[in-house]
C-alpha positions in Angstrom: 25.7 -71.8 -20.8 28.1 -74.1 -20.3 27.8 -77.3 -18.2 31.2 -78.3 -16.7 31.6 -81.8 -15.3 33.3 -81.0 -11.6 35.3 -84.2 -11.0 34.2 -84.2 -7.3 30.4 -83.0 -7.4 29.2 -83.7 -11.2 28.0 -81.5 -14.3 26.9 -77.8 -12.9 25.7 -75.1 -14.9 29.5 -72.4 -15.4 27.9 -70.2 -13.2 29.1 -72.2 -10.4 32.9 -71.8 -11.1 35.3 -69.4 -11.6 38.2 -69.4 -14.6 41.6 -69.8 -13.5 43.9 -69.2 -16.7 46.1 -71.4 -18.0 46.6 -75.0 -17.0 50.3 -76.3 -16.9 51.9 -73.4 -15.5 54.8 -74.2 -13.8 55.5 -71.6 -10.8 59.3 -70.5 -10.7 61.7 -72.1 -8.6 63.5 -69.5 -7.3 61.3 -66.1 -7.3 64.0 -63.7 -6.1 66.6 -64.6 -8.6 64.4 -63.4 -11.4 64.8 -60.4 -13.3 61.7 -57.5 -13.4 60.9 -58.5 -17.1 61.1 -62.9 -16.1 58.8 -62.2 -13.7 56.3 -60.3 -16.0 56.6 -63.1 -18.3 55.7 -65.6 -16.0 52.3 -63.2 -14.5 51.0 -62.2 -17.8 52.3 -63.8 -21.2 50.1 -67.1 -21.7 48.9 -68.9 -24.7 45.8 -67.2 -26.4 45.7 -70.3 -29.1 42.2 -70.8 -31.4 41.1 -74.1 -30.7 41.9 -76.8 -27.6 43.5 -75.3 -24.7 44.3 -76.9 -21.1 42.8 -74.2 -18.0 42.1 -74.1 -15.0 39.0 -74.0 -13.2 37.6 -73.9 -9.9 34.2 -75.0 -8.5 34.0 -71.8 -6.0 29.8 -73.0 -5.0 30.6 -76.5 -5.1 33.4 -78.4 -3.0 35.7 -75.4 -3.6 38.3 -77.8 -5.3 40.5 -76.7 -8.7 40.9 -78.9 -11.1 42.1 -78.5 -15.3 39.6 -78.8 -18.3 40.7 -79.0 -21.8 37.9 -77.0 -23.9 37.8 -75.6 -27.7 38.2 -71.9 -27.5 36.1 -71.3 -30.6 33.4 -73.8 -29.8 33.4 -73.6 -26.2 32.8 -77.4 -26.5 34.6 -79.1 -23.1 36.4 -82.6 -24.4 37.9 -83.2 -21.2 38.0 -82.7 -17.4 40.6 -84.2 -15.4 42.1 -83.3 -11.2 45.3 -81.3 -10.6 48.9 -82.7 -10.8 47.0 -85.6 -13.7 48.8 -85.4 -16.8 46.8 -83.8 -19.8 44.9 -86.4 -21.7 44.9 -87.1 -25.1 41.8 -85.7 -27.0 40.6 -87.7 -30.2 41.0 -85.8 -33.4 43.8 -83.6 -31.3 47.2 -83.0 -33.4 50.1 -82.8 -31.6 
């Protein structure tokens, strides 16, 4: 099990959360002007890196608020937790 630190409630078991996909994906400003291909790219094309990755999570069994997590997709280790709207923190040892 992963222990995730909610910015509002503190550390809780991963079963209290739901994964929300890649963090920092901007919603298109003018959705009506997008082609089907552009809309499909926004909806379905995401990074899938091996290593550190910024993700969105929601504390569905707690405060029900969304936040971001920097997690290593290989080891599942969580290196940073931060609120929506905050910039992604630099993680020690991370290569830009």
